[in-house]
C-alpha positions in Angstrom: -11.5 3.9 31.2 -13.1 5.5 28.2 -16.1 3.8 26.6 -16.2 4.8 22.9 -18.6 2.5 21.1 -22.0 4.1 20.3 -25.1 2.1 21.2 -27.6 2.4 18.4 -30.8 1.3 20.3 -31.1 -2.2 19.0 -31.0 -1.2 15.4 -29.2 -3.2 12.7 -27.0 -0.6 11.0 -24.3 -0.6 8.4 -21.6 1.9 9.0 -19.0 2.9 6.4 -15.8 4.9 6.8 -13.9 6.3 3.9 -15.2 3.9 1.3 -15.6 6.6 -1.3 -19.2 7.6 -0.5 -21.7 7.6 2.3 -23.4 4.4 3.1 -27.2 4.1 3.7 -29.1 1.0 4.8 -32.7 0.3 5.5 -33.3 -0.4 9.2 -36.6 -1.6 10.4 -38.5 0.1 7.7 -36.5 3.4 8.0 -33.4 4.7 6.3 -30.4 5.7 8.4 -27.4 7.4 6.8 -24.0 7.5 8.4 -21.2 9.8 7.3 -17.6 8.5 6.7 -15.5 10.1 9.4 -16.0 8.8 13.0 -15.4 11.4 15.7 -13.6 13.7 13.2 -14.2 16.2 10.4 -13.3 15.5 6.8 -9.7 16.5 7.2 -9.2 14.9 10.7 -7.5 11.8 9.5 -5.6 13.5 6.7 -2.5 15.1 8.3 -1.6 17.3 5.4 -3.9 16.7 2.4 -1.7 18.7 0.1 0.9 16.0 0.3 -0.8 12.7 0.5 -4.1 11.0 0.1 -6.3 10.3 3.1 -4.8 8.2 5.9 -8.1 6.9 7.2 -8.8 3.2 7.5 -11.2 1.5 5.3 -13.7 -0.1 7.6 -17.3 -1.3 7.4 -19.1 -2.0 10.7 -22.3 -3.9 11.2 -24.2 -3.5 14.5 -26.7 -6.2 15.5 -29.0 -6.0 18.5 -29.4 -6.9 21.1 -25.9 -8.1 21.8 -24.2 -5.5 19.5 -22.1 -8.0 17.6 -19.7 -5.9 15.5 -18.1 -7.1 12.3 -15.5 -5.1 10.4 -14.7 -5.7 6.8 -11.0 -5.1 6.8 -8.9 -4.1 3.7 -5.3 -5.0 4.4 -2.2 -5.3 2.2 0.5 -7.9 2.6 3.9 -7.0 1.1 6.5 -9.5 0.0 9.9 -9.5 -1.6 9.8 -11.1 -5.1 12.5 -13.4 -6.3 12.0 -13.4 -10.1 14.4 -14.9 -12.6 16.2 -12.8 -15.2 13.5 -13.1 -17.9 10.8 -12.1 -15.4 12.8 -9.1 -14.2 13.2 -7.9 -17.8 9.4 -8.3 -18.3 8.6 -6.4 -15.2 10.8 -3.6 -16.2 9.0 -3.5 -19.6 5.6 -3.5 -17.9 6.6 -0.7 -15.5 8.0 1.3 -18.4 4.8 0.8 -20.5 2.7 2.0 -17.6 4.9 5.0 -17.1 4.7 5.8 -20.8 0.9 5.6 -20.9 0.6 7.8 -17.8 2.9 10.5 -19.3 1.2 10.3 -22.7 -2.3 10.6 -21.2 -1.1 13.5 -18.9 0.4 15.3 -21.9 -2.8 14.8 -23.9 -4.9 16.3 -21.0 -2.6 19.3 -20.7 -2.8 19.9 -24.5 -6.5 19.9 -24.3 -6.4 22.2 -21.4 -4.2 24.7 -23.3 -6.7 24.6 -26.2 -9.6 25.3 -23.9 -11.2 21.8 -24.4 -12.7 19.6 -21.8 -10.6 17.1 -20.0 -11.1 13.5 -21.2 -12.7 11.0 -18.8 -11.5 7.5 -18.0 -13.6 5.8 -20.7 -12.4 8.2 -23.4 -8.8 7.6 -22.3 -9.3 3.9 -22.6 -10.4 4.4 -26.2 -7.2 6.4 -26.8 -5.2 3.6 -25.2 -6.7 1.2 -27.8 -5.7 3.5 -30.6 -2.1 3.7 -29.2 -1.9 -0.1 -29.2 -2.9 -0.2 -32.9 -0.4 2.6 -33.9 2.7 1.2 -35.4 5.1 3.4 -33.3 3.5 2.2 -30.0 2.3 -1.3 -30.9 4.7 -2.6 -28.2 2.1 -1.6 -25.6 0.2 -4.7 -26.5 2.8 -6.8 -24.8 1.8 -5.4 -21.4 -1.3 -6.7 -19.7 -4.2 -4.4 -20.7 -5.6 -4.2 -17.1 -2.3 -2.9 -15.8 -2.4 -0.1 -18.4 -6.0 0.7 -17.6 -5.2 0.9 -13.9 -2.5 3.5 -14.8 -5.3 5.6 -16.4 -7.3 5.2 -13.3 -4.4 6.4 -11.2 -4.2 9.5 -13.4 -7.9 10.1 -13.0 -7.5 9.8 -9.3 -4.6 12.2 -9.3 -6.8 14.8 -11.0 -9.6 14.2 -8.5 -7.2 14.7 -5.6 -5.9 17.9 -7.1 -9.4 19.4 -7.6 -10.3 18.4 -4.1 -7.1 20.2 -2.9 -5.7 16.9 -1.4 -2.6 16.9 -3.6 -0.6 18.9 -6.1 -1.2 18.9 -9.9 -0.2 15.6 -11.5 3.4 15.4 -12.6 5.2 13.4 -15.3 6.7 10.2 -14.0 10.5 9.6 -14.2 12.2 6.3 -14.8 13.4 4.7 -11.6 11.0 6.7 -9.4 8.0 4.7 -8.3 8.1 2.1 -11.0 5.1 -0.1 -10.5 2.1 -1.8 -12.2 -1.1 -3.3 -10.7 -3.2 -6.4 -11.5 -6.9 -6.0 -10.5 -7.6 -9.7 -11.1 -6.1 -12.8 -12.7 -3.6 -13.5 -9.9 -3.2 -16.8 -8.0 -1.3 -17.4 -4.8 0.3 -20.7 -3.8 1.6 -20.1 -0.3 2.6 -23.7 0.2 5.1 -23.5 -2.6 5.9 -19.8 -2.0 5.0 -18.6 -5.5 2.6 -16.1 -7.0 1.0 -16.3 -10.5 0.9 -13.0 -12.4 -0.6 -12.6 -15.9 2.1 -12.6 -18.7 4.8 -13.3 -16.1 3.8 -16.8 -14.9 4.7 -18.1 -11.5 7.0 -15.9 -9.6 8.9 -16.9 -6.4 8.5 -14.7 -3.3 9.7 -14.7 0.3 6.8 -15.9 2.3 7.3 -14.0 5.6 3.7 -14.4 6.8 0.4 -15.8 5.7 -2.0 -13.9 3.5 -5.4 -13.6 5.1 -8.7 -12.9 3.2 -9.7 -12.8 -0.4 -7.3 -11.2 -2.8 -8.6 -8.0 -4.4 -5.5 -6.8 -6.4 -1.8 -7.2 -6.6 0.7 -4.3 -7.0 4.2 -5.0 -8.2 6.7 -2.3 -7.5 10.5 -1.7 -7.6 12.3 0.0 -4.8 16.1 0.2 -4.1 16.9 -2.5 -6.7 14.3 -5.0 -5.4 10.9 -6.0 -6.6 8.0 -6.2 -4.2 4.4 -7.5 -4.5 1.7 -5.9 -2.3 -1.3 -8.2 -2.1 -4.5 -6.4 -1.0 -7.1 -8.6 0.6 -10.5 -8.2 2.1 -12.0 -10.2 5.0 -14.5 -9.9 7.9 -13.2 -9.7 11.4 -14.8 -9.1 14.8 -14.1 -5.7 16.2 -13.0 -5.8 19.8 -14.2 -3.3 22.3 -11.2 -1.4 23.6 -10.9 -1.2 27.4 -7.9 1.1 27.5 -7.8 4.7 28.6 -7.1 8.0 26.8 -3.7 9.4 26.1 -2.3 12.6 24.6 0.9 12.6 22.5 3.2 15.5 21.9 5.5 15.0 18.9 9.0 16.4 19.0 12.6 16.0 17.9 14.5 15.7 21.3 11.8 13.3 22.2 10.0 11.5 19.4 6.7 11.1 21.2 5.9 12.2 24.7 2.8 10.8 26.4 0.6 12.7 28.8 1.3 10.1 31.6 4.9 11.1 31.6 6.4 8.3 29.4 8.1 9.0 26.1 9.8 7.3 23.1 13.3 8.4 22.2 13.9 9.3 18.6 15.6 6.7 16.3 17.1 9.3 13.9 17.7 6.6 11.3 18.9 9.0 8.6 21.3 10.7 11.0 22.9 7.4 11.9 23.6 6.6 8.3 24.3 10.1 7.0 28.1 9.7 6.9 28.0 6.4 5.1 25.4 7.7 2.7 27.5 10.8 1.9 30.6 8.8 1.2 28.7 6.3 -1.0 27.2 9.2 -3.0 30.6 10.9 -3.4 32.1 7.6 -4.6 29.2 7.3 -7.1 29.7 10.8 -8.4 33.3 10.0 -9.4 32.3 7.1 -11.6 31.5 7.3 -15.3 27.8 7.4 -15.6 26.1 4.1 -16.5 29.4 2.2 -16.3 29.7 -1.1 -14.5 31.4 0.5 -11.5 28.8 3.3 -11.5 26.1 0.7 -11.2 27.9 -1.0 -8.3 28.2 2.3 -6.5 24.5 3.1 -7.2 23.5 -0.3 -5.7 25.5 0.6 -2.6 23.6 3.9 -2.2 20.3 2.1 -2.7 21.2 -0.4 0.0 21.9 2.4 2.5 18.6 4.2 1.6 16.8 0.9 2.0 18.3 0.3 5.4 17.3 3.8 6.6 13.7 3.4 5.5 13.3 -0.1 6.9 14.7 0.9 10.3 12.4 3.9 10.5 9.3 2.0 9.5 10.1 -0.9 11.9 10.5 1.6 14.8 7.3 3.4 14.0 5.4 0.1 13.8 6.7 -0.9 17.2 5.7 2.4 18.8 2.3 2.7 17.2 1.4 -1.0 18.0 2.2 -0.5 21.7 0.2 2.7 21.9 -2.8 1.4 20.0 -3.0 -1.8 22.1 -2.8 0.1 25.5 -5.1 3.1 24.8 -8.6 3.3 23.4 -8.5 7.0 22.6 -5.3 8.7 21.3 -5.1 12.5 20.9 -2.4 13.8 18.6 -1.4 17.2 17.2 -2.6 18.0 13.7 0.8 19.0 12.5 1.3 20.5 9.0 4.7 18.9 8.3 5.0 20.5 4.8 4.8 24.0 6.3 7.1 23.1 9.2 9.8 21.7 6.9 9.7 24.4 4.3 13.0 25.8 3.2 14.1 29.2 4.5 16.5 29.9 1.6 14.2 32.5 0.1 15.0 34.1 -3.3 17.8 36.0 -4.8 15.9 39.3 -4.3 14.9 38.4 -0.8 17.3 35.8 0.7 16.3 34.1 3.9 17.9 34.2 7.3 19.4 31.4 9.4 19.1 29.1 6.3 21.7 26.6 7.6 20.1 26.2 11.0 16.6 25.9 9.4 18.0 23.3 7.0 19.2 21.2 9.9 15.8 21.5 11.6 14.0 20.5 8.5 16.2 17.4 8.1 15.5 16.5 11.8 11.8 16.9 11.4 11.6 14.8 8.2 13.8 12.1 9.9 11.1 11.4 12.5 8.4 10.2 10.2 5.5 12.0 12.0 2.9 11.5 9.2 3.7 7.8 8.9 3.4 7.4 12.7 0.0 9.1 12.6 -1.2 7.0 9.6 -0.2 3.7 11.4 -1.9 4.9 14.6 -5.1 5.6 12.7 -5.7 2.2 11.2 -4.3 0.2 14.1 -6.6 2.0 16.6 -9.5 1.3 14.2 -8.6 -2.4 14.2 -8.3 -2.5 18.0 -11.7 -0.7 18.5 -10.2 2.7 19.5 -10.2 6.1 17.9 -7.6 8.7 16.9 -8.4 12.4 17.4 -6.4 15.2 15.9 -6.4 18.6 17.6 -4.8 22.0 16.6 -1.3 22.3 18.0 -1.7 26.1 18.7 -0.6 27.0 22.3 -0.3 23.4 23.4 3.3 24.1 24.7 2.5 27.6 26.1 -0.6 26.8 28.2 -0.3 26.0 31.9 -2.3 22.8 32.6 -2.7 24.0 36.2 -4.1 27.5 35.9 -4.6 27.8 32.2 -2.3 30.9 31.7 -1.1 31.2 28.1 2.3 32.9 27.6 5.4 32.3 25.5 7.4 33.0 28.7 6.1 29.8 30.2 8.5 27.8 28.0 11.8 28.6 29.8 13.8 26.2 27.5 13.4 23.3 25.2 12.8 20.9 28.1 11.5 23.1 30.9 8.1 24.6 31.5 7.6 27.1 34.3 4.3 29.0 34.6 4.9 32.7 35.2 1.5 33.0 36.9 1.3 30.1 39.3 4.8 28.7 39.2 3.8 25.2 38.0 6.9 23.4 36.8 7.1 20.3 34.5 8.8 18.9 31.4 7.7 21.0 28.5 6.8 18.0 26.3 4.7 16.4 29.0 2.8 19.7 29.4 2.2 19.7 25.6 0.9 16.2 25.8 -1.5 17.0 28.7 -2.9 20.0 26.8 -3.3 17.8 23.6 -5.3 15.3 25.7 -7.5 18.0 27.1 -8.1 19.5 23.7 -9.0 16.0 22.5 -11.6 15.5 25.3 -13.1 18.9 24.4 -13.4 18.0 20.7 -14.9 14.6 21.5 -17.5 16.2 23.8 -18.4 18.8 21.2 -18.7 16.3 18.5 -20.9 13.9 20.4 -23.2 16.5 22.0 -23.5 18.5 18.8 -22.8 21.6 20.8 -20.9 24.7 19.8 -17.2 23.9 19.5 -14.7 25.4 21.9 -11.5 26.8 20.4 -9.7 23.6 21.3 -11.9 21.6 19.0 -10.6 23.3 15.9 -12.1 25.1 13.0 -14.1 22.3 11.4 -17.1 20.3 12.4 -17.4 16.5 12.2 -19.9 15.2 9.6 -21.0 12.8 12.3 -22.8 15.3 14.3 -24.8 16.5 11.3 -26.1 13.0 10.4 -26.6 11.1 13.7 
């Protein structure tokens, strides 16, 4: 059994994790500062920061002595399918279109100022520009959209620039109609769960499918469209008691033949959701391509393609939730590989001057990698372990499948095949994925020991240091 909670010597301490800035609290006449990441460096919880924002959970922990009662302030989103009438659907499309227009117009203005060598406008200055756009005769229709939704769009653009300069994402790109249509209400929403309806400003009461109860105080509501359906994501905030996890430690090796192999010998078979529906999707897309664009039959064919895509995504997310929930409930510390999925799934086509080799085989491998949903699995493990009182540790994947767990010999010849590992030095034989999971677990123990003891890191601990060791 691994005991992970840190005893803080009877102090009353407020701990924050990924809430935007470090949290400091006066404790018994002194000031104690605690850094955001727990048992991980600044990139530990971000699988590939170039592709997505941080996957770390938003938690605030309060330690009280002498019984160490822990309370976590949990931010959680509850997503529901909306059932709007025809007029409400038209209004929601207008609102999403207005937000997309404001985002693109503000981005074009920022790029124009950049080309002219002028300073980028801040959020407050963009809001002043938004007021002028509403007064302009050509864009006066923006006033029909809730002002707060348009302001939230400008905040999204400002956050996109912040992520770009912090090297967590690519440069902001213009939005296209039909891709990520959404708008957000920061306040003014009401929820009537008894009658299964949600009040949204300038839309009125909207019916929704009440699949579960909303817990906590509503912070904001995001309305989005996906595959022809409208959804409402209700973010709430509430205080919950954090349990002390009594499970053990486990290492996980991610793969394609086996989705996830555990260091204890168990494994989860891959679902391959896209592969199962690939034939049906190809036929539906071919049928859609033969229709006249924007005709009635074309819209029917498009809806058929959207249903298949929705089925693929829902099946994958359901499987990942089941796997991550089981692992997080049974293990207090989970060690996983810090895989750079973007680099692993990069195309091998090359250029006209320097064409790539084995392009067809690499394309099939890329498709199989992306069909597994490795990043989503890691993201779910991250916040579920935090809610259960456990921890997720990411380790470099280098040589995890080439190192013998018995004698420590490292050689590419140890991997006899995709599934067989035979050490050329000592003759140790085991499944290759199980060997990788064992090495991942050992690397996680090494990183955890170095982080807590503030000692020099071993090669298994990775190239970065945790901010925890510098502040505790």
